[in-house]
Structures are given as structure tokens and as C-alpha cells.
NUZAFI-862768 format. One record per residue (C-alpha): residue number from 1; residue in one letter; x, y, z. Coordinates in pm, whole numbers, padded with zeros to 5 digits. Layout:
# NUZAFI-862768
+-----+---+--------+--------+--------+
!   k ! r !   east !  north !     up !
+-----+---+--------+--------+--------+
! NUM ! A !      X !      Y !      Z !
...
+-----+---+--------+--------+--------+
# end
This chain:
# NUZAFI-862768
+-----+---+--------+--------+--------+
!   k ! r !   east !  north !     up !
+-----+---+--------+--------+--------+
!   1 ! X !  02153 !  01753 !  01029 !
!   2 ! X !  01842 !  01547 !  00977 !
!   3 ! X !  01908 !  01307 !  01262 !
!   4 ! X !  02177 !  01223 !  01517 !
!   5 ! X !  02121 !  00928 !  01749 !
!   6 ! X !  02386 !  00889 !  02019 !
!   7 ! X !  02459 !  00526 !  02107 !
!   8 ! X !  02239 !  00388 !  01833 !
!   9 ! X !  02426 !  00073 !  01919 !
!  10 ! X !  02660 !  00057 !  02221 !
!  11 ! X !  02955 !  00272 !  02120 !
!  12 ! X !  02811 !  00355 !  01776 !
!  13 ! X !  02629 !  00674 !  01679 !
!  14 ! X !  02390 !  00718 !  01384 !
!  15 ! X !  02421 !  01033 !  01174 !
!  16 ! X !  02196 !  01132 !  00883 !
!  17 ! X !  02269 !  01453 !  00693 !
!  18 ! X !  02079 !  01594 !  00395 !
!  19 ! X !  02157 !  01860 !  00137 !
!  20 ! X !  01890 !  02070 ! -00024 !
!  21 ! X !  01889 !  02285 ! -00335 !
!  22 ! X !  01656 !  02563 ! -00442 !
!  23 ! X !  01433 !  02525 ! -00745 !
!  24 ! X !  01212 !  02822 ! -00822 !
!  25 ! X !  01033 !  02900 ! -00495 !
!  26 ! X !  01088 !  02570 ! -00311 !
!  27 ! X !  01373 !  02347 ! -00201 !
!  28 ! X !  01417 !  01973 ! -00230 !
!  29 ! X !  01667 !  01719 ! -00097 !
!  30 ! X !  01932 !  01644 ! -00358 !
!  31 ! X !  02157 !  01415 ! -00153 !
!  32 ! X !  02167 !  01231 !  00179 !
!  33 ! X !  02443 !  01062 !  00376 !
!  34 ! X !  02412 !  00804 !  00653 !
!  35 ! X !  02693 !  00713 !  00890 !
!  36 ! X !  02693 !  00432 !  01147 !
!  37 ! X !  03021 !  00385 !  01325 !
!  38 ! X !  03296 !  00461 !  01075 !
!  39 ! X !  03101 !  00364 !  00759 !
!  40 ! X !  02923 !  00614 !  00534 !
!  41 ! X !  02670 !  00572 !  00253 !
!  42 ! X !  02634 !  00887 !  00041 !
!  43 ! X !  02341 !  00892 ! -00206 !
!  44 ! X !  02279 !  01164 ! -00464 !
!  45 ! X !  02027 !  01250 ! -00733 !
!  46 ! X !  01958 !  00988 ! -01003 !
!  47 ! X !  02088 !  00710 ! -00780 !
!  48 ! X !  02455 !  00807 ! -00777 !
!  49 ! X !  02616 !  00677 ! -00458 !
!  50 ! X !  02938 !  00603 ! -00276 !
!  51 ! X !  03021 !  00371 !  00012 !
!  52 ! X !  03313 !  00490 !  00224 !
!  53 ! X !  03417 !  00721 ! -00057 !
!  54 ! X !  03411 !  00454 ! -00329 !
!  55 ! X !  03180 !  00552 ! -00613 !
!  56 ! X !  02933 !  00282 ! -00718 !
!  57 ! X !  03086 !  00029 ! -00481 !
!  58 ! X !  02957 ! -00328 ! -00508 !
!  59 ! X !  02702 ! -00328 ! -00228 !
!  60 ! X !  02638 ! -00699 ! -00278 !
!  61 ! X !  02975 ! -00778 ! -00121 !
!  62 ! X !  02953 ! -00880 !  00243 !
!  63 ! X !  03207 ! -00614 !  00339 !
!  64 ! X !  02990 ! -00334 !  00198 !
!  65 ! X !  02781 ! -00246 !  00504 !
!  66 ! X !  02735 !  00019 !  00771 !
!  67 ! X !  02886 ! -00113 !  01094 !
!  68 ! X !  02768 ! -00462 !  00999 !
!  69 ! X !  02422 ! -00357 !  00879 !
!  70 ! X !  02378 ! -00469 !  00515 !
!  71 ! X !  02288 ! -00228 !  00236 !
!  72 ! X !  02042 ! -00350 ! -00027 !
!  73 ! X !  02032 ! -00151 ! -00350 !
!  74 ! X !  01739 ! -00198 ! -00587 !
!  75 ! X !  01639 ! -00014 ! -00903 !
!  76 ! X !  01273 ! -00009 ! -01001 !
!  77 ! X !  01333 !  00179 ! -01326 !
!  78 ! X !  01576 !  00430 ! -01473 !
!  79 ! X !  01427 !  00707 ! -01258 !
!  80 ! X !  01406 !  00532 ! -00921 !
!  81 ! X !  01672 !  00382 ! -00692 !
!  82 ! X !  01620 !  00248 ! -00339 !
!  83 ! X !  01891 !  00188 ! -00077 !
!  84 ! X !  01776 ! -00007 !  00230 !
!  85 ! X !  02004 ! -00018 !  00534 !
!  86 ! X !  01871 ! -00324 !  00712 !
!  87 ! X !  01883 ! -00279 !  01090 !
!  88 ! X !  01661 ! -00572 !  01184 !
!  89 ! X !  01381 ! -00796 !  01057 !
!  90 ! X !  01132 ! -00508 !  01055 !
!  91 ! X !  01363 ! -00212 !  01094 !
!  92 ! X !  01545 ! -00028 !  00816 !
!  93 ! X !  01659 !  00311 !  00697 !
!  94 ! X !  01563 !  00381 !  00337 !
!  95 ! X !  01717 !  00636 !  00104 !
!  96 ! X !  01517 !  00656 ! -00218 !
!  97 ! X !  01580 !  00863 ! -00528 !
!  98 ! X !  01325 !  00966 ! -00787 !
!  99 ! X !  01507 !  01149 ! -01066 !
! 100 ! X !  01684 !  01440 ! -00895 !
! 101 ! X !  01496 !  01417 ! -00564 !
! 102 ! X !  01607 !  01216 ! -00262 !
! 103 ! X !  01401 !  01101 !  00036 !
! 104 ! X !  01496 !  00951 !  00371 !
! 105 ! X !  01262 !  00722 !  00563 !
! 106 ! X !  01306 !  00535 !  00890 !
! 107 ! X !  01101 !  00217 !  00922 !
! 108 ! X !  01107 !  00114 !  01286 !
! 109 ! X !  00844 ! -00115 !  01430 !
! 110 ! X !  01045 ! -00302 !  01687 !
! 111 ! X !  01313 ! -00085 !  01848 !
! 112 ! X !  01181 !  00266 !  01897 !
! 113 ! X !  01392 !  00301 !  02210 !
! 114 ! X !  01692 !  00359 !  01984 !
! 115 ! X !  01569 !  00705 !  01891 !
! 116 ! X !  01458 !  00841 !  02229 !
! 117 ! X !  01758 !  01074 !  02259 !
! 118 ! X !  01776 !  01172 !  01892 !
! 119 ! X !  01829 !  01531 !  01781 !
! 120 ! X !  01807 !  01719 !  01450 !
! 121 ! X !  01549 !  01834 !  01198 !
! 122 ! X !  01322 !  01541 !  01281 !
! 123 ! X !  01246 !  01712 !  01612 !
! 124 ! X !  01195 !  01541 !  01946 !
! 125 ! X !  01100 !  01176 !  01918 !
! 126 ! X !  00813 !  01178 !  02167 !
! 127 ! X !  00627 !  01491 !  02055 !
! 128 ! X !  00800 !  01609 !  01736 !
! 129 ! X !  00883 !  01947 !  01888 !
! 130 ! X !  01129 !  02161 !  01692 !
! 131 ! X !  01398 !  02162 !  01959 !
! 132 ! X !  01706 !  02382 !  01947 !
! 133 ! X !  02052 !  02243 !  01996 !
! 134 ! X !  02031 !  02307 !  02370 !
! 135 ! X !  01763 !  02037 !  02391 !
! 136 ! X !  01508 !  02254 !  02572 !
! 137 ! X !  01419 !  02561 !  02362 !
! 138 ! X !  01129 !  02504 !  02122 !
! 139 ! X !  01171 !  02701 !  01798 !
! 140 ! X !  00847 !  02813 !  01635 !
! 141 ! X !  00981 !  02954 !  01308 !
! 142 ! X !  01067 !  02681 !  01051 !
! 143 ! X !  01334 !  02895 !  00883 !
! 144 ! X !  01506 !  02958 !  01216 !
! 145 ! X !  01479 !  02589 !  01300 !
! 146 ! X !  01645 !  02494 !  00971 !
! 147 ! X !  01932 !  02737 !  01035 !
! 148 ! X !  01970 !  02593 !  01384 !
! 149 ! X !  02054 !  02250 !  01245 !
! 150 ! X !  02295 !  02354 !  00972 !
! 151 ! X !  02600 !  02130 !  01013 !
! 152 ! X !  02867 !  02313 !  01212 !
! 153 ! X !  03235 !  02333 !  01121 !
! 154 ! X !  03333 !  02126 !  01426 !
! 155 ! X !  03089 !  01844 !  01343 !
! 156 ! X !  03124 !  01540 !  01120 !
! 157 ! X !  03129 !  01605 !  00746 !
! 158 ! X !  02963 !  01312 !  00571 !
! 159 ! X !  02946 !  01416 !  00206 !
! 160 ! X !  03216 !  01346 ! -00053 !
! 161 ! X !  03224 !  01701 ! -00182 !
! 162 ! X !  03225 !  02044 ! -00022 !
! 163 ! X !  02954 !  02280 ! -00141 !
! 164 ! X !  02839 !  02625 ! -00034 !
! 165 ! X !  02694 !  02730 !  00200 !
! 166 ! X !  02928 !  02613 !  00475 !
! 167 ! X !  02907 !  02722 !  00838 !
! 168 ! X !  03019 !  02966 !  00977 !
! 169 ! X !  03100 !  03167 !  00664 !
! 170 ! X !  02751 !  03121 !  00518 !
! 171 ! X !  02413 !  03033 !  00660 !
! 172 ! X !  02169 !  02811 !  00473 !
! 173 ! X !  02025 !  02999 !  00176 !
! 174 ! X !  01654 !  03080 !  00173 !
! 175 ! X !  01452 !  03126 ! -00147 !
! 176 ! X !  01452 !  03492 ! -00250 !
! 177 ! X !  01187 !  03707 ! -00415 !
! 178 ! X !  01351 !  03633 ! -00752 !
! 179 ! X !  01313 !  03260 ! -00684 !
! 180 ! X !  00946 !  03312 ! -00605 !
! 181 ! X !  00897 !  03513 ! -00924 !
! 182 ! X !  01063 !  03244 ! -01132 !
! 183 ! X !  00853 !  02981 ! -00957 !
! 184 ! X !  00532 !  03159 ! -01053 !
! 185 ! X !  00649 !  03182 ! -01413 !
! 186 ! X !  00738 !  02815 ! -01413 !
! 187 ! X !  00398 !  02715 ! -01279 !
! 188 ! X !  00226 !  02923 ! -01547 !
! 189 ! X !  00434 !  02756 ! -01819 !
! 190 ! X !  00364 !  02412 ! -01677 !
! 191 ! X ! -00005 !  02472 ! -01618 !
! 192 ! X ! -00085 !  02375 ! -01974 !
! 193 ! X !  00086 !  02038 ! -01927 !
! 194 ! X ! -00011 !  01937 ! -01575 !
! 195 ! X ! -00238 !  01646 ! -01499 !
! 196 ! X ! -00496 !  01607 ! -01226 !
! 197 ! X ! -00425 !  01464 ! -00882 !
! 198 ! X ! -00630 !  01156 ! -00971 !
! 199 ! X ! -00435 !  01099 ! -01292 !
! 200 ! X ! -00103 !  01132 ! -01112 !
! 201 ! X ! -00209 !  00891 ! -00839 !
! 202 ! X ! -00322 !  00635 ! -01096 !
! 203 ! X !  00006 !  00661 ! -01286 !
! 204 ! X !  00210 !  00609 ! -00969 !
! 205 ! X ! -00001 !  00342 ! -00800 !
! 206 ! X !  00254 !  00070 ! -00888 !
! 207 ! X !  00508 !  00220 ! -00644 !
! 208 ! X !  00470 !  00042 ! -00312 !
! 209 ! X !  00688 !  00279 ! -00110 !
! 210 ! X !  00487 !  00577 !  00015 !
! 211 ! X !  00770 !  00828 ! -00013 !
! 212 ! X !  00855 !  00729 ! -00368 !
! 213 ! X !  00489 !  00727 ! -00465 !
! 214 ! X !  00445 !  01080 ! -00334 !
! 215 ! X !  00754 !  01193 ! -00525 !
! 216 ! X !  00618 !  01035 ! -00841 !
! 217 ! X !  00281 !  01208 ! -00796 !
! 218 ! X !  00454 !  01540 ! -00741 !
! 219 ! X !  00667 !  01494 ! -01052 !
! 220 ! X !  00360 !  01411 ! -01257 !
! 221 ! X !  00171 !  01718 ! -01143 !
! 222 ! X !  00479 !  01935 ! -01200 !
! 223 ! X !  00374 !  02224 ! -00985 !
! 224 ! X !  00372 !  02146 ! -00615 !
! 225 ! X !  00609 !  02009 ! -00354 !
! 226 ! X !  00537 !  01946 !  00012 !
! 227 ! X !  00795 !  01804 !  00250 !
! 228 ! X !  00689 !  01697 !  00598 !
! 229 ! X !  00944 !  01578 !  00853 !
! 230 ! X !  00786 !  01384 !  01136 !
! 231 ! X !  00822 !  01072 !  01346 !
+-----+---+--------+--------+--------+
# end
């Protein structure tokens, strides 16, 4: 559960869930789903998406929205898709895909009050504390914090497909020693083909969106991934 905002609009909650997958010794987001009211947008790797369960729905139709908020889908190139959920003139929720990686960004310059009571992996809105589900306990260990916000069996299920692990039978899977070993091997194999930070930044400078630009730089360097969740 990346984010849950009760009463995002009067009588309407906002839910954002993400799914991660392990690659070598790190994890990345492979899909994200946003629900406002009864409407759900589910976005996966390589720009695959569904609106209210309809694969590749025509988002240009006026009816294709999330509780009245329009969805704008743009494709920069064959590797990059962007889905903007337009909340207001300066406020939007962006799901972007770069190849098999997915990012979620909240652009909010005018209505921060919406998120004051939010919960989830984003942490507390005011200070970014990693709060437990009880709303008071601060969790120091990132792994424990991630397990804390695994979607429960009695909570909304936003994705089109069911995939392990599912609570309560299985907890979220952490990278193992074998993953770390494979990651080191992969980095050694890729070392001969990696480019410098400066070269990667130059190649990705055309991408205006910060999240997509960072994903592009990471893909170009081929050996590091850093994910920071913060307000």
C-alpha cells in the first residue's frame, strides 16, 4: 500500500498500490494501481494498462476517468509511457513506465491539505516518518516497514491478477543471498558495457519528467537502482 487518503474528496477515498519484483539483489516496481471512488487504473511494465478491468481502454473517451478526474495517456517513445490523472490545474498523479519499471509521482502544489491524513509506504505527510498501521508507532527498520504495509486480505484488491505473495499465507519476499550473488555476477558482466554517470545524464536529458529521467539514467548505467519514497 503506497498511499491511502481517506476522504480525498468528500465521500471518496484515494488508494495507490504498487507491486514489486526482485531482480538480482534489488527490487523495482513492476505495476501500480490507482483507485478513486469506484474507478481503477492499473498500469504495468511496458505501458500495459487497464481501466476498470478493460485492457487498453480508450482513455480519450470522456467516460474513461477516475471519479471524474481525466486520465491523459502519452507515449514519448516505445520504451516510455506516461499516465497523468489530472486532479486540478497544477495537481496530478503520474504513473510512468520506462521499459519494465514503473514509477508513481504526486504533483501537488495547490491542495496539500488532501494528504494530511494519508497512510502507507509514503510515511506521514508532515514529517515523512515510517508510521505503523496504528498511526503512532515509528518503525525504524525499512524491511519491517515494508512488511507492515503489505496489502491485507480484508483490504481492497486493485490489481487485475492475483500473484504471490498474498497475505496472510505469505509475507513480502526479501532478496536472498542467492539473489545478492547473482546481482554481483550481473554487475561484473555488465561492467564492461556500462557508461559513466555523465554520459547517462546527457543521453537522458531530453526527458522532462524527473522520475522518468532518473529511470533512464539508471537503465543506461545498468548497475544501480535507488528508490526513495518521500513527500
